[in-house]
VOGU-3710 file (C-alpha; in Angstrom, 3 decimals, decimal comma):
1> mrrlylqvyv> -7,198/2,726/8,744  -6,872/-0,529/6,869  -9,335/-2,741/8,773  -12,737/-2,800/7,093  -14,631/-3,452/10,312  -13,090/-0,322/11,851  -14,078/1,707/8,800  -17,681/0,460/8,994  -17,785/1,009/12,756  -16,343/4,524/12,555
11> afvgilllfg> -18,820/5,313/9,776  -21,706/4,309/12,067  -20,430/6,420/14,952  -19,530/9,350/12,674  -23,024/9,454/11,171  -24,500/9,422/14,667  -22,245/12,253/15,840  -23,080/14,318/12,777  -26,768/13,750/13,374  -26,380/14,788/16,995
21> mlmigawhlv> -24,501/17,970/16,125  -27,147/18,898/13,577  -29,872/18,306/16,153  -28,110/20,434/18,766  -27,495/23,175/16,217  -31,107/23,103/15,157  -32,202/23,301/18,799  -30,173/26,484/19,252  -31,136/28,096/15,952  -34,750/27,061/15,436
31> psasgeqqal> -37,440/28,550/17,683  -38,709/26,464/20,574  -41,757/24,295/20,405  -45,058/26,008/19,726  -46,239/25,751/23,354  -43,097/27,371/24,671  -43,261/30,076/22,001  -46,840/30,873/22,930  -45,943/31,119/26,612  -43,058/33,458/25,842
41> esaaalaael> -45,181/35,541/23,492  -47,988/35,832/26,082  -45,597/36,937/28,813  -43,968/39,474/26,519  -47,400/40,785/25,444  -48,431/41,186/29,099  -45,265/43,130/29,868  -45,789/45,289/26,783  -49,340/46,053/27,853  -48,210/47,116/31,321
51> lgpplspeaq> -45,515/49,284/29,759  -48,094/51,034/27,614  -47,904/54,561/29,086  -44,428/56,011/29,471  -43,106/55,516/33,011  -40,094/56,728/34,910  -36,898/54,686/34,530  -37,224/53,295/38,051  -40,860/52,345/37,482  -39,959/50,614/34,206
61> rtllrrvaap> -37,243/48,541/35,926  -39,588/47,593/38,761  -42,306/46,586/36,352  -39,908/44,460/34,266  -38,666/42,662/37,402  -42,221/41,944/38,561  -43,116/40,417/35,174  -39,792/38,576/34,628  -39,518/36,824/38,003  -42,620/34,558/37,924
71> anldltlwsa> -42,282/33,849/34,194  -38,536/33,168/34,470  -37,723/35,644/31,683  -34,990/38,007/30,644  -36,528/41,331/29,588  -34,914/44,403/28,027  -36,691/47,623/27,090  -35,189/49,684/24,264  -36,028/53,070/22,906  -36,818/53,469/19,214
81> egealaqaga> -33,320/54,902/18,740  -31,615/51,859/20,312  -31,036/53,195/23,864  -31,456/50,683/26,693  -34,166/52,005/29,008  -34,517/49,129/31,510  -33,835/45,448/31,911  -34,538/42,485/34,135  -32,030/39,647/34,014  -29,515/39,386/31,185
91> alpfpgrerr> -29,310/42,149/28,591  -30,923/41,257/25,293  -29,963/42,747/21,902  -31,680/45,664/20,199  -33,830/44,444/17,270  -32,495/47,130/14,923  -33,716/50,410/13,498  -34,742/48,804/10,204  -37,424/46,682/11,868  -40,941/48,090/11,922
101> qsawlhgrgg> -42,959/45,256/13,465  -42,749/42,550/16,097  -40,620/39,502/15,227  -38,754/36,483/16,525  -35,007/36,848/16,971  -32,533/33,969/17,112  -29,340/33,958/19,122  -27,011/31,795/21,142  -29,184/31,656/24,207  -32,304/30,581/22,355
111> pmralrladg> -35,225/32,276/20,565  -36,240/35,825/21,631  -39,512/37,655/21,104  -39,187/41,319/20,092  -42,420/43,356/20,529  -42,732/46,857/19,087  -44,765/49,121/21,359  -47,121/51,776/20,096  -44,668/54,598/20,852  -41,817/52,912/18,965
121> rwlvarhrhg> -40,100/51,335/21,966  -38,978/47,688/21,800  -39,474/45,024/24,429  -37,276/41,946/23,945  -38,058/38,816/25,985  -36,364/35,437/26,331  -36,470/32,532/28,734  -33,690/32,700/31,283  -30,321/31,036/30,451  -30,289/28,857/33,526
131> paryrgvgll> -33,133/26,539/32,567  -32,080/26,640/28,908  -28,557/25,653/29,838  -29,750/22,832/32,019  -32,068/21,705/29,302  -29,163/21,777/26,817  -27,011/19,741/29,196  -29,808/17,229/29,558  -30,198/17,014/25,794  -26,457/16,534/25,412
141> lvflllalav> -26,447/13,829/28,087  -29,282/12,002/26,356  -27,433/12,268/23,070  -24,211/10,905/24,578  -26,070/7,963/26,097  -27,736/7,313/22,738  -24,357/7,513/20,976  -22,854/5,068/23,471  -25,728/2,632/22,985  -25,453/2,816/19,201
151> aigaypvarr> -21,655/2,442/19,338  -21,916/-0,648/21,532  -24,657/-2,135/19,366  -22,971/-1,331/16,039  -19,587/-2,866/16,879  -20,632/-6,561/16,841  -22,626/-5,982/13,637  -19,648/-4,419/11,839  -17,221/-6,970/13,279  -19,380/-9,947/12,288
161> ltrrlerlra> -19,652/-8,679/8,705  -15,935/-8,054/8,270  -14,899/-11,242/10,082  -16,642/-13,214/7,345  -14,786/-11,164/4,745  -11,499/-11,925/6,518  -12,252/-15,658/6,405  -13,042/-15,300/2,713  -9,719/-13,528/2,160  -7,901/-16,318/4,017
171> gveglaggdl> -9,540/-18,861/1,709  -8,503/-16,911/-1,387  -4,922/-16,646/-0,105  -4,883/-20,366/0,641  -6,060/-21,171/-2,878  -3,475/-18,791/-4,342  -0,798/-20,486/-2,218  -1,514/-23,873/-3,785  -4,045/-25,324/-1,322  -6,695/-26,490/-3,756
181> rarvpvegrd> -8,832/-27,786/-0,881  -9,269/-24,298/0,564  -12,926/-23,544/1,267  -14,753/-20,916/3,315  -17,822/-21,389/5,531  -21,096/-20,007/4,172  -22,778/-17,912/6,868  -26,008/-15,979/6,497  -28,082/-15,200/3,439  -26,642/-11,893/2,308
191> evadlarsfn> -24,191/-10,855/-0,418  -21,188/-12,035/1,596  -22,705/-15,508/1,835  -23,344/-15,487/-1,926  -19,711/-14,502/-2,473  -18,563/-17,380/-0,250  -20,692/-19,850/-2,223  -19,289/-18,539/-5,499  -15,746/-18,876/-4,179  -16,351/-22,452/-3,041
201> raaeriealv> -17,818/-23,399/-6,427  -14,869/-21,812/-8,221  -12,393/-23,566/-5,900  -14,073/-26,932/-6,482  -13,949/-26,391/-10,240  -10,282/-25,383/-10,142  -9,426/-28,384/-7,954  -11,220/-30,711/-10,352  -9,518/-29,231/-13,428  -6,045/-29,236/-11,901
211> gaqrtllaga> -6,558/-32,741/-10,548  -7,628/-33,993/-13,971  -4,622/-32,302/-15,582  -2,214/-33,813/-13,076  -3,779/-37,250/-13,411  -3,546/-37,038/-17,184  0,062/-35,858/-17,036  1,126/-38,542/-14,579  -0,738/-41,266/-16,449  0,673/-40,225/-19,807
221> shelrtpltr> 4,195/-40,062/-18,395  3,932/-43,541/-16,926  2,366/-44,945/-20,066  5,129/-43,469/-22,227  7,740/-45,426/-20,319  6,227/-48,747/-21,375  6,919/-48,342/-25,116  10,330/-46,872/-24,245  11,173/-50,048/-22,400  10,073/-52,143/-25,388
231> irmaleldap> 12,164/-50,011/-27,773  15,192/-50,384/-25,539  14,712/-54,180/-25,419  14,334/-54,297/-29,208  17,625/-52,452/-29,577  19,308/-55,003/-27,369  17,873/-57,927/-29,340  18,162/-56,503/-32,857  21,299/-54,391/-32,898  21,483/-51,980/-35,856
241> dparrarlea> 24,696/-50,373/-37,029  26,578/-48,551/-34,212  25,854/-45,014/-35,460  22,131/-45,616/-35,718  22,123/-47,376/-32,379  23,827/-44,389/-30,748  21,258/-41,970/-32,182  18,364/-44,119/-31,005  19,839/-44,445/-27,532  20,328/-40,681/-27,331
251> diaeldalig> 16,709/-40,109/-28,375  15,485/-42,642/-25,846  17,585/-41,082/-23,083  16,262/-37,609/-23,903  12,671/-38,821/-23,926  13,219/-40,698/-20,678  14,674/-37,553/-19,065  11,704/-35,516/-20,287  9,278/-37,999/-18,760  11,200/-37,833/-15,484
261> elllasrlqs> 10,989/-34,044/-15,461  7,272/-34,148/-16,211  6,674/-36,508/-13,306  8,792/-34,359/-11,002  6,940/-31,195/-12,060  3,635/-32,922/-11,378  4,805/-33,939/-7,881  6,016/-30,424/-7,103  2,684/-28,936/-8,151  0,837/-31,422/-5,951
271> apvvepgedv> 2,908/-30,458/-2,884  4,309/-26,941/-3,351  5,633/-26,735/0,242  8,583/-28,858/1,317  8,421/-31,134/4,342  10,932/-30,491/7,177  13,421/-32,846/5,481  17,090/-33,018/6,487  20,133/-30,747/6,705  21,972/-30,858/3,391
281> dllglaaeea> 25,515/-29,573/2,811  24,912/-27,531/-0,310  28,627/-27,028/-1,008  29,315/-30,755/-0,795  26,357/-31,543/-3,007  27,432/-28,905/-5,551  30,999/-30,298/-5,523  29,737/-33,797/-6,342  27,605/-32,550/-9,234  30,370/-30,264/-10,500
291> aragaavdgr> 32,857/-33,150/-10,473  30,445/-35,284/-12,473  30,011/-32,532/-15,104  33,568/-31,194/-15,097  32,633/-27,786/-13,642  34,674/-25,658/-11,221  33,341/-25,109/-7,686  34,344/-22,989/-4,707  32,774/-21,346/-1,651  32,197/-22,043/2,025
301> paavrgdarl> 30,261/-24,909/3,634  26,614/-24,063/4,129  23,679/-26,206/5,140  20,081/-25,865/3,979  17,145/-27,854/5,261  15,077/-29,749/2,743  14,945/-32,647/0,320  18,461/-33,710/-0,744  17,229/-35,350/-3,971  15,381/-32,217/-5,068
311> lrrlvrnlie> 18,310/-29,965/-4,193  20,610/-32,243/-6,173  18,254/-31,967/-9,158  18,329/-28,165/-8,806  22,132/-28,037/-8,918  22,319/-30,578/-11,722  19,813/-28,712/-13,891  21,702/-25,436/-13,462  25,045/-27,021/-14,368  23,512/-28,777/-17,382
321> ngrrhgggtp> 21,936/-25,518/-18,478  25,341/-23,797/-18,274  26,990/-26,561/-20,295  24,239/-26,500/-22,918  24,026/-22,710/-23,389  27,500/-21,606/-22,320  29,017/-22,016/-25,743  31,634/-24,482/-24,518  32,953/-22,122/-21,804  33,697/-23,461/-18,304
331> vevsvapegg> 30,817/-23,596/-15,852  31,614/-22,124/-12,430  29,683/-23,010/-9,271  29,970/-21,161/-5,943  28,192/-21,392/-2,576  28,192/-18,500/-0,085  26,282/-18,284/3,232  25,283/-14,729/4,146  22,921/-13,326/6,767  20,853/-16,440/7,389
341> rvhlrvcdrg> 20,646/-17,210/3,658  22,669/-19,380/1,306  23,459/-18,134/-2,216  24,208/-20,695/-4,918  25,622/-19,227/-8,144  26,121/-21,122/-11,402  27,835/-18,998/-14,075  29,106/-19,366/-17,622  30,619/-17,171/-20,319  28,033/-17,882/-22,994
351> pgvapaerer> 26,048/-15,328/-25,023  23,810/-14,489/-22,052  20,073/-13,858/-21,947  18,256/-10,818/-23,302  16,628/-8,660/-20,558  13,145/-9,388/-21,928  13,744/-13,141/-21,599  15,180/-13,246/-18,054  11,885/-14,120/-16,403  10,321/-16,067/-19,258
361> ifdafyrapg> 13,155/-18,630/-19,283  11,764/-19,949/-15,981  8,396/-20,752/-17,591  7,713/-24,413/-18,326  8,363/-25,433/-21,952  9,585/-21,954/-22,864  12,349/-21,887/-25,464  14,057/-18,749/-26,636  13,467/-17,715/-30,261  15,961/-19,433/-32,553
371> aaadegaglg> 16,802/-22,189/-30,052  18,134/-25,404/-31,582  16,054/-28,572/-31,455  18,599/-30,305/-29,182  18,503/-27,588/-26,480  15,931/-29,400/-24,350  12,197/-29,119/-23,821  12,338/-26,050/-21,562  11,595/-27,740/-18,238  15,010/-27,584/-16,548
381> lalvrqiarr> 14,913/-23,980/-15,303  11,196/-24,201/-14,498  12,013/-27,110/-12,169  14,869/-25,114/-10,619  12,500/-22,311/-9,670  9,844/-24,723/-8,398  12,354/-26,539/-6,204  13,817/-23,272/-4,883  10,404/-21,912/-3,980  9,392/-25,213/-2,424
391> hggdtrhesr> 12,370/-24,754/-0,077  11,410/-21,199/0,845  13,719/-19,486/-1,651  13,788/-18,314/-5,234  16,046/-18,094/-8,271  16,890/-15,338/-10,733  19,116/-14,620/-13,705  21,879/-12,006/-13,568  24,110/-10,673/-16,300  27,783/-11,382/-15,742
401> egggscfvvd> 30,386/-8,681/-15,993  32,433/-9,328/-19,103  29,652/-11,360/-20,732  27,811/-14,505/-19,826  25,064/-15,533/-17,420  24,749/-16,246/-13,719  21,834/-18,115/-12,181  21,498/-17,262/-8,486  19,502/-19,434/-6,078  18,695/-17,878/-2,695
411> lpasavtaps> 17,726/-20,385/0,035  17,215/-20,083/3,808  20,187/-21,444/5,762  19,772/-24,287/8,225  20,320/-23,636/11,924  23,016/-26,338/12,221  26,641/-25,250/12,576  28,247/-28,357/11,126  26,450/-29,095/7,826  26,037/-32,704/6,823
421> rgaspd> 26,880/-34,249/3,491  24,230/-34,541/0,803  22,582/-37,803/-0,122  23,873/-40,003/-2,865  22,796/-39,315/-6,435  19,304/-40,406/-7,352
//
């Protein structure tokens, strides 16, 4: 039982049922109310007094019937040795040879009064089963009606409490899914309401912090492009020697690419879910990027729905990563539709990735130990994973048989049968 409201509701009903069973058990085991006990004791004492002198068996039976009928009793007369001498109504048990004085006995049919006569005989009396049974049925009926009333009244209470918890859970899941505006209504004045207020305050704080970080990142990235433009213009106007010029242009291009990746990462964080977009021929797009980078490509046509520019960046980053870390080996690209999914694989024959690093390489700005300074800032694969997840997929690293690495991107296939061509390069 996974629903909290059902657990609370069943707990209410279970406690009530347990209480009812205890009450019924106590009614059967504990002597009746004092008034009823006194009435039973008086009737038994009267019968014992009439049975004082020994009588014939027939006279004893007649006497017991005369006393039992108006008082609605079961009466049984026992000898001191445990022999039944006479009875009226249902047979009642012998008190036992070890008893030496009158006592109350308890049994299934209710409390019994055992009176020891002067000559050692025992008279055992009890109210008749009929009225006791009817009284038990009435008690059970009252209990069932009470249980039904409590069950009906407890359900909305339990459901209202857990419904607020479900709304709180939905807000937490929304925040975890990237919706920084997720809030939950504050209802009531209890602990659940306090928890909702705390969640809303935490969500507001997180939204403010993330918004400030994104604003700072976007502003810094835009501001960095202004001095880059001035440096590029200065190079055009004041040309240094060709070798120095080439180094400066390479540095500028790398910094410009880093700024572009920072801006793209900021946009992806702001909108982690892709819009409906268009149908993109992933094989055609991969072929264009492979031709630009000199990589080999094969596979079958497959369409995915999404943003063609982002998908192009995904393929480009994977091919560039293979060229940079493949040790000069050819980069191979393949596209394969399978079971409503499209698998993009970009492989190389480089040194590969250690098992402990296969998830960390997708973290932003992560660089493997010993990486050279010209191996990038560590944003390329992080963007690949962000773009894949934004399109409803994911990416992973696999070891390649014979050595090397394969990066596999798994994306949902589009419903179209004739995939369209990708957009032109951005």
